[in-house]
N, C-alpha and C positions, 0 to 999 in steps of 0.2 A: 486128635483127642477126642473122645465125646464127649456131649454139650452134659454138662448135672444136671438129675433130673430136678423140677420142678420144687419149690421147697410148698408146703404143707401149709393152709393158712391157719395161722394166730389160734390157736379155744379165742382168743376176746372176739378177733372180724367174724368169725362162726356165728359168737354170738352177739351180734351187731346186727348178722346179715337178716340173723331168725327175728328177734326185737323189730327191725324194718317190715320184715315179710307182713311179720303177726301186725305190727300197725298199720299198714297196707289191708290189710285183709278187716281189720277191725274199720278201718271207719270207711272202707267202702256196704259192710253190713251196718253201720250205725246211719249212711245219707239214705239206703232201696228202705229201712225201717223209718223212717222222718225222724230220729235223733239229734241228727244233726244236719241243721238247710245251711244251704250256701247260695248265697244271692247272687243273680243272674248274671249282674254284672260283675263281678270272680268267676264265672263260668265258662269258658274260653267257645262251647261249642253254642249256648245260647243268644241270640241274637241281639243289636245293637240296640238300648234306649236312650234316646240322644237327654230326653232329660237326667236319666242316672249322673251321679258326681264320676267324673273321670279315672283313669287310674291304664295302667298297664297295659290291660287289655281292648283298652277303649283301638289305638291304633290300627290292632290285629283287626280287630270284629269292623272297622270302615272298611278297610285295603278290602274283605272280601264281598263287599257290596258291589266291588267294580267287576265283579266275576261270578254275580247271582243277582242277575237283574227283579227277577221278580219278591226276591227281598232286600232290594235296595228301594223300590217301591210301598214295602209291608211299610219298614222304618221312616219314609218320610211319613206317610201317612199320619206318623202320629208325632210329625211337630208343629201342629195347626198351621205348616204353611198354605196359604191360598194358590192354590194352584190348577191347570190345567194336563192332563196326558197330553205329548205330538207325539203325533206318527212319525215313525225312521223316517230320517231323508237323507240319498243327497244332489249334492245341490252345485256341487264342482269336485276337479281332482280335487281328493286327501281332504274334499270340505262338505261337512251334513253331519248327522247327528241320532245316534244312539237315545233309548231308555231315557228322552228331556221329557222334558216339561215346561210351561209355562206360568211363566209364575210373578202371583197378582199384587200378595204379599206375603212378607213371612212375621213374623213379630209383631212384625213395625210397617208402616207404609214404603212402600218402593216410588210412589211415583209411573214412571211409565214401565209396564211389561218388562219381563227376559226372558229371555231363555238358557236352559240348563241342564246339562246333564243330572243323571239322577243323585250322582256321587257326587258334583259338583254342591248341588241343591244341600242335600244331608251335611255336607261339610262345612256350607255356610251354615246350616240351621246349629249343627254345635259352635258354630263360632261367635256368633249371637247370643246363645248361653251362656256359654263356658270365659267368653272370651270380652266382648262387647260392652255389653247391657252391666254385667259385674264393673268391668274397667270404669263404663259412665256414674255407678254409683257412688262409688269410691271414690273418684280422683272430684267429678263436678257433681257427686251429687243428686242426679238425677237420671233418669235413662233415656237415652234414646229413642223419639215417633219415627223417623223416617232415617230411610237411608236416602241418599243421593248415588246414583251411579253413571258413568260413565257406557252404561251393558251391556252385553255380554258374547249370542255368538255373529260370527260376522265371519262371512271365505274371505280371508283375508293373510299374506302372511307374517311373520316377523314383523314391526314396524312397516309394512306393505313394501315390503323392500322384493324385487321382483325375483332376486338368488337366492333367498332363505328361505329355511324352512317352513311347514304352517306354524301359526303361532296354538297356540290352546281351542284358543276363541273361538279360531276352526272348527271343534269340535262342540260345540256349546261346553267346554269343561271350566269355561275364567271369565270370570265377570271383574268388570274394573268398578268398586270406589273412590269415588268424589269430594265426597264429605256425609256429616248427618246435621238431622232439626236435632234437639232436645227436648223433653218435653215444655220447658218455658218458652221456645219459639228460637230459642238460642240455635245461630247458624253455625257450624266449624267445619275446614273446608280444607280438605291435604293444601290448594295449593295457598300460598299464605300463614299456613296455623304449623308447617308442621316447626320449623326451627322455631328454635330460642328455648328459653323456659318455666315457664307460663304451664298454670292447667292442663291450655287445652293441647299444645305441644307434648305435652310428658303424655295427656290421653291416645293423643295419634302413636305416640312412638310402640307405647302400649298395648294395643288393639293389634300395631303389623306384628307386634312381637311376641299375640298370640296367633296371631291369625295363622302362623309357621306352623304351631301344632297340628292342625287343619286342613289345610291345603300342601301337597306337593313344589310351589312355586306364590315365594311371594314375593313380590318385586315396591319398592317404595322409592321416592327423593332421591334416599341417597345412594341406590342403586344405581342412574345415570338421568336427563336429561327429560327423557321419551316419559319418564317418571314421577316430573318434579307436582305434576297436580292427583294422582289418584294412587289407589294403591289396588298392584293385579294380581287378584288372589286366583288357584288354579290347581285339580285335577291333572295330575302327567305325567311322563316319567321319569322326571327331572326334577331333585329334592335341594332350592333352592330358596336364604332367605336371608335376600338384601334391601 
């Protein structure tokens, strides 16, 4: 038995399709003439601006930096970080970095300089702008003035085990945060400050959660004993927030 002929579109659907097409044409004309202005942060094709309020397009723009080294460097140059570009290096099997920088200061002091891939450095800037400092002001009444850290680049396997895969530290895609110093000199460390209901503990948990927006893997004391004294932040292939 032959299939029945397709039903013609209803008059209502035809009218709606025409109205939608006309609306697209009108929007394109208005954009071209400058009658409608869309902010760059709402344009998928526009570069990421670290200072812009985050929206649904921000993760997409951040991800794009992994495939576009010149664009990543251009974005990083707008962050206010103090850094030096590093030449690409191979330091061993599965170790080395490309498009990396040596960071001397972010928006705050960092103590010993550390090396990070450009994409991880931009994630660090987003975290500092949109999570770390807002949470410090809201929960502790003052900003962070210094990051305390355990470094970044190291040619090693996960947990230093000989049979494990390479760590993201081996490609300068990871950074370990040990604590923070506030503007008044108060020191908040992950070790000893994570547990409990104090404002400091709530701050540490909040900045841990906030990092999960900008990094692919974020690990803290609740993950395992190896992370009892720091927050591990990395850009990589896996997505894990623990």
